[in-house]
C-alpha positions in Angstrom: 141.4 39.8 111.2 141.0 42.6 113.7 137.5 43.7 114.5 136.8 47.1 112.8 135.9 50.1 114.9 132.5 51.4 114.0 131.7 55.1 113.9 130.4 56.4 117.3 126.8 56.8 116.3 123.8 55.8 118.4 120.2 55.5 117.4 118.7 58.1 115.1 117.5 61.4 116.6 114.1 61.4 118.1 111.5 63.8 116.7 109.3 66.2 118.5 110.4 68.0 121.6 113.5 65.8 122.0 114.9 66.9 118.6 116.4 70.0 120.1 118.5 68.1 122.6 122.2 68.2 122.2 124.2 65.1 121.2 124.7 62.5 123.9 128.2 62.7 125.4 130.6 60.3 123.8 133.8 58.4 124.7 137.1 58.2 123.0 138.2 55.7 120.4 139.5 52.5 122.0 142.4 52.5 119.6 144.0 54.8 117.1 142.9 54.2 113.4 146.1 54.0 111.5 144.9 54.8 107.9 142.6 57.7 108.9 145.3 59.0 111.2 147.9 59.0 108.3 145.4 60.8 106.1 144.8 63.4 108.8 148.5 63.9 109.2 149.0 64.3 105.4 146.4 67.1 105.4 148.8 69.1 107.6 151.4 68.7 104.9 148.9 69.9 102.3 147.9 73.1 104.1 151.5 73.9 104.9 152.0 74.1 101.1 149.7 77.1 101.2 151.4 78.7 104.2 154.8 78.2 102.6 153.6 79.7 99.3 152.7 82.8 101.2 156.0 83.0 103.1 158.4 82.2 100.3 156.6 83.2 97.1 153.6 85.4 97.4 154.6 88.0 100.0 158.1 88.5 98.5 156.4 88.7 95.1 154.0 91.4 96.4 156.9 93.3 98.0 158.9 93.3 94.7 155.8 94.4 92.7 154.4 97.1 95.0 157.0 97.8 97.6 154.6 97.9 100.6 154.1 95.5 103.4 151.3 97.3 105.2 148.5 96.4 102.8 149.2 92.6 102.9 149.5 92.8 106.7 146.1 94.5 107.0 144.4 92.2 104.5 145.9 89.2 106.3 144.4 90.5 109.6 141.0 91.2 108.0 140.7 87.7 106.5 141.6 86.0 109.8 139.2 88.2 111.8 136.4 87.2 109.4 137.3 83.6 109.9 137.5 84.0 113.7 134.0 85.5 113.7 132.3 82.9 111.5 134.0 79.6 112.4 133.0 79.2 116.1 129.3 78.9 115.0 130.1 76.5 112.2 132.3 74.4 114.5 129.6 74.2 117.1 127.2 73.1 114.4 129.7 70.4 113.3 129.3 68.9 116.8 125.6 68.3 116.1 125.4 67.7 112.3 128.5 65.4 112.1 129.6 67.3 109.0 133.1 68.5 110.0 134.6 66.7 107.0 132.2 68.4 104.6 133.0 71.8 106.1 136.7 70.9 105.8 136.3 70.1 102.1 134.4 73.2 101.2 136.6 75.7 103.1 139.8 74.0 101.7 138.5 74.3 98.1 137.9 78.0 98.7 141.5 78.3 99.8 142.8 76.4 96.8 140.7 78.4 94.4 142.0 81.7 95.8 145.6 80.4 95.8 145.3 79.5 92.1 144.5 83.1 91.3 147.6 84.6 93.0 149.3 85.1 89.6 146.2 86.0 87.6 146.6 89.8 87.7 149.1 92.6 88.2 146.5 94.6 90.1 147.0 95.0 93.9 143.3 95.0 94.5 142.7 91.8 92.6 145.6 90.0 94.2 144.4 91.1 97.7 140.9 89.9 96.9 142.3 86.4 96.0 144.5 86.5 99.1 141.5 87.4 101.3 139.4 84.4 99.9 142.3 82.0 100.2 143.3 83.0 103.7 139.7 83.0 104.9 139.2 79.4 103.6 142.6 78.3 105.0 141.9 79.5 108.5 138.4 78.3 108.5 139.5 74.8 107.4 142.0 74.5 110.2 139.2 74.6 112.8 137.3 71.6 111.3 140.6 69.8 110.7 141.6 70.1 114.3 138.2 69.0 115.6 138.6 65.7 113.6 141.7 64.7 115.7 139.6 62.7 118.3 137.9 60.9 115.4 141.2 59.3 114.2 143.3 59.0 117.4 142.8 57.5 120.8 143.4 59.8 123.8 146.7 58.3 124.6 148.0 58.9 121.1 146.6 62.3 120.3 149.8 64.1 121.2 151.8 61.8 119.0 149.4 62.2 116.0 149.2 65.9 116.5 153.0 66.2 116.6 153.3 64.0 113.5 150.9 66.4 111.8 152.9 69.4 112.8 156.2 67.8 112.1 155.4 66.1 108.8 153.5 69.2 107.8 156.8 71.0 107.3 157.4 68.7 104.3 155.0 71.0 102.5 157.3 73.9 103.2 160.3 71.9 102.1 158.5 71.2 98.8 158.0 74.9 98.2 161.5 75.8 99.2 162.8 73.2 96.7 160.5 74.9 94.1 161.8 78.4 94.8 163.5 78.6 91.4 160.3 77.6 89.5 159.0 81.1 88.9 162.1 81.9 86.8 161.4 78.8 84.7 157.6 78.8 84.2 156.6 82.1 85.7 154.6 83.0 88.8 151.2 82.3 87.3 152.0 78.6 86.6 154.0 78.3 89.9 150.9 79.2 91.9 148.8 76.7 89.9 151.4 74.0 90.6 151.2 74.9 94.3 147.4 74.8 94.3 147.5 71.4 92.6 149.9 70.1 95.3 147.6 71.3 98.0 144.6 69.5 96.5 146.4 66.3 95.8 147.8 66.0 99.3 144.4 66.9 100.9 142.5 64.3 99.0 143.2 61.3 101.4 141.7 63.3 104.3 138.7 64.2 102.2 138.1 60.5 101.4 139.3 58.6 104.5 138.7 60.9 107.6 135.2 60.9 108.9 133.5 62.1 112.0 133.2 59.4 114.6 132.7 61.6 117.7 129.2 62.9 117.2 126.4 60.8 118.6 123.1 62.5 117.6 123.1 63.9 114.0 120.8 66.7 113.1 120.1 68.1 109.7 121.2 71.6 108.9 118.4 74.1 109.7 117.8 77.6 110.9 116.6 76.5 114.3 119.9 74.6 114.7 121.8 77.8 113.7 120.0 79.9 116.2 120.4 77.2 119.0 124.1 76.8 118.3 124.7 80.5 118.1 123.1 80.8 121.6 125.3 77.8 122.7 128.5 79.5 121.6 127.5 82.8 123.3 126.7 80.8 126.5 130.1 79.0 126.4 131.9 82.4 125.9 130.0 83.9 128.8 130.9 80.9 131.0 134.6 81.0 130.3 135.4 83.1 133.5 134.0 80.1 135.5 136.4 77.8 133.6 139.7 79.5 134.3 142.0 76.8 132.8 140.3 77.1 129.4 140.1 80.9 129.7 143.8 81.4 130.5 144.8 78.9 127.8 142.7 80.6 125.1 144.1 84.1 126.1 147.7 82.9 126.3 147.3 81.0 123.1 146.0 84.1 121.4 149.2 86.0 122.0 151.6 83.1 121.3 149.9 82.3 118.0 149.9 86.0 117.2 153.7 85.7 117.0 153.5 82.5 115.0 151.2 83.9 112.4 153.5 86.9 112.0 156.5 84.7 111.6 154.8 82.6 109.0 153.8 85.7 107.0 157.1 87.6 107.1 159.8 85.0 107.5 160.9 85.0 103.8 160.6 88.7 103.4 162.5 89.4 106.6 165.3 87.0 105.9 165.9 88.3 102.4 165.8 92.0 103.3 167.9 91.9 106.4 170.9 90.2 104.8 170.6 91.5 101.3 170.0 95.0 99.8 168.7 95.8 96.3 171.0 97.7 94.0 169.3 98.3 90.7 168.1 95.0 89.4 170.4 92.9 91.6 170.6 91.9 95.3 173.9 92.1 97.1 174.8 91.1 100.7 174.7 94.0 103.1 178.0 93.3 104.8 180.0 92.0 101.9 180.5 88.3 101.7 177.8 86.2 103.4 179.1 82.9 104.9 177.3 80.2 106.8 179.7 77.6 108.2 182.0 78.2 105.3 179.2 78.1 102.7 179.0 81.2 100.6 175.5 82.5 100.1 175.6 84.9 97.1 171.8 85.3 96.4 168.6 85.8 98.4 167.4 82.5 96.8 170.3 80.6 98.3 169.8 82.1 101.7 166.1 81.4 101.7 166.6 77.9 100.5 169.0 77.1 103.4 167.0 79.0 106.0 163.7 77.3 104.9 165.2 73.8 104.8 166.9 74.3 108.2 163.8 75.7 109.8 161.5 73.0 108.5 163.7 70.0 108.9 164.2 71.0 112.5 160.5 71.7 113.0 159.7 68.3 111.5 161.9 66.6 114.1 160.8 68.8 116.9 157.1 68.1 116.1 157.6 64.4 116.4 159.6 64.6 119.6 157.3 67.2 121.3 154.2 65.2 120.3 155.7 62.2 122.1 156.6 64.3 125.1 153.1 65.8 125.2 151.7 62.4 125.8 154.4 61.5 128.4 155.2 64.6 130.5 152.1 66.7 129.7 151.0 69.0 127.0 150.9 72.0 129.4 154.6 71.8 130.3 155.5 71.4 126.6 153.4 74.4 125.6 155.0 76.7 128.3 158.5 75.6 127.4 157.8 76.1 123.7 156.7 79.7 124.2 159.9 80.3 126.2 162.1 78.8 123.4 160.3 81.0 120.8 161.1 84.1 122.9 164.8 83.2 123.0 164.7 82.6 119.3 163.3 86.0 118.6 166.0 87.8 120.6 168.8 85.8 118.9 167.3 86.5 115.4 166.9 90.2 116.1 170.6 90.4 117.2 171.9 88.4 114.4 169.7 89.7 111.6 171.7 91.5 109.0 175.2 90.9 110.5 175.6 87.3 112.0 173.9 84.7 109.8 174.9 81.8 112.1 173.3 83.5 115.1 170.2 84.3 113.0 169.9 80.7 111.9 170.3 79.4 115.5 167.6 81.8 116.7 165.0 81.6 114.0 165.5 78.0 112.8 166.7 76.4 116.0 164.8 78.0 118.9 162.2 79.4 116.7 161.5 76.0 115.1 161.3 74.4 118.5 158.8 77.0 119.7 156.7 76.9 116.5 156.3 73.1 116.5 155.7 72.9 120.3 153.0 75.6 120.4 150.9 73.9 117.6 151.5 70.4 118.8 150.9 70.8 122.5 148.1 73.4 122.1 145.8 71.1 120.1 146.2 68.2 122.7 145.8 70.5 125.7 142.5 71.9 124.3 141.1 68.4 123.9 142.1 67.6 127.5 140.4 70.8 128.7 137.2 70.4 126.6 134.0 68.4 127.3 134.3 65.6 124.6 130.8 66.2 123.2 131.8 69.9 122.5 135.3 69.5 121.1 134.2 71.2 117.8 132.7 74.1 119.7 135.8 74.5 121.8 138.0 74.3 118.8 135.8 77.1 117.4 136.8 79.2 120.4 140.4 78.1 119.8 139.9 79.2 116.3 139.0 82.7 117.6 142.4 82.9 119.3 144.3 81.7 116.2 142.3 83.7 113.7 142.0 87.0 115.6 145.6 86.8 116.8 146.6 89.1 114.0 147.8 92.1 116.0 151.4 91.2 115.2 150.8 90.8 111.5 149.3 94.2 111.0 151.7 95.8 113.5 154.8 94.2 111.9 154.0 95.6 108.5 153.0 99.1 109.8 156.0 99.3 112.2 158.5 98.3 109.5 157.2 100.9 107.0 156.9 103.6 109.7 160.4 103.1 111.3 162.0 102.8 107.9 160.4 106.1 106.9 161.4 107.9 110.0 165.0 106.6 110.2 165.7 106.1 106.5 167.3 102.8 107.5 165.5 99.7 106.0 167.4 97.3 108.3 166.3 99.2 111.4 162.7 99.0 110.3 162.9 95.2 109.9 164.6 94.8 113.3 162.2 97.1 115.1 159.2 95.1 113.7 160.7 91.8 114.9 161.5 93.1 118.4 157.9 94.3 118.8 156.8 90.6 118.6 158.4 90.0 122.0 155.5 92.0 123.7 152.6 89.7 122.8 154.8 86.6 123.3 155.7 87.6 126.9 152.1 88.4 127.7 151.0 85.0 126.3 153.6 83.2 128.4 152.4 85.0 131.5 148.8 83.9 130.8 149.8 80.3 130.2 151.6 80.3 133.6 148.1 80.7 135.1 146.8 77.5 133.5 146.5 74.6 135.9 146.7 70.9 135.1 143.7 70.0 132.9 140.9 67.8 134.1 141.7 64.1 133.6 138.9 62.0 132.3 138.9 58.4 131.4 137.5 57.7 128.0 134.3 55.6 127.8 134.7 53.0 125.1 131.7 52.6 122.8 129.3 49.8 123.5 130.2 46.6 121.8 127.6 45.1 119.5 127.1 41.4 119.2 
């Protein structure tokens, strides 16, 4: 029977003047923990249920009810800004309290609670309030989730486990795509409750099996700790210009993830409205018959089903492959290549949208899926490589700023779409203009990532063996 790996936890904290000292630096796990790693990966599937519910159900539902995209784009931006401002402090405290799992559970439950209320009212204000709470919880939970990766995987397998999370996470989207017809059967209110239940059920293994193994000195939550960690976060931010690899990574990631967040938010709405137009109570293809490799797509539901399945099956495969490559050829190379592939996908999707469904699928599902999977997979591993191990939570808090505050595209997409449509009177032109605008932050992100140099290589120090 193999010797179990104990949590990395040294003697209890000393009292008195030494109580304010930060945790002792720690080494990595000597081997990957299979069951906790599987539970960690499964959580990625769980939270993707939420993202897919937004993309394929909630945002199109809001568009049909109220006709506007600007409000949801602005609320999406506001909720992510709130998360970006709060989470770095909490993530830094997780480094000291060893409670990353507790914070993950609490923020996830906030997300699930808000999600369950998506169909509770026909009032735009009520729905936006539920969306704000859910989105704030979702984005906050991601930071704690990411910081737990070193607690389940050894350094040499972190890319693979991260890629498995990204890849298998898309099973959550596939589940929602399969359930696209559910609102017509049981109504939107029950559909959102079903989706919230799926999120909770798939997240439970992580709640029960993943625990912090990285923190060495555990302090109780207190106001002095809050003040000290707030000062630590500010000091880390002020010191970023002296750590140029991290600074350029965070800035480049900011703009790349900006495009990803926008794609997640508007993929379903964009796909439906570029290829179909509403006439009365029915939707009809814009250019007459809509064919994909001989397959006739007569309804928006059929198009979204095939687009969603294509994107997510490909992203699943890409996540697994790119995770393996991140461990072999380097996460930095994979990240740069992924941003470039995403740019190619955007151009192809903009050209094909509304007229050439095969080109659109190749762009958004093929190159777009490759870029989507690679940016998330390689980005998480690269940050761990760049970060001091004892401050992984704090650095993921800063990473959280780039992923939560990268909402320029989300607000700009909705506003641009409504503005251009209003000026030109052409709905399709508005959608294409909004998509083309996403090339600007993506190119800026790629330029910044080109300034990142190879991360510091550190050998993990295995925990001391006990007799």
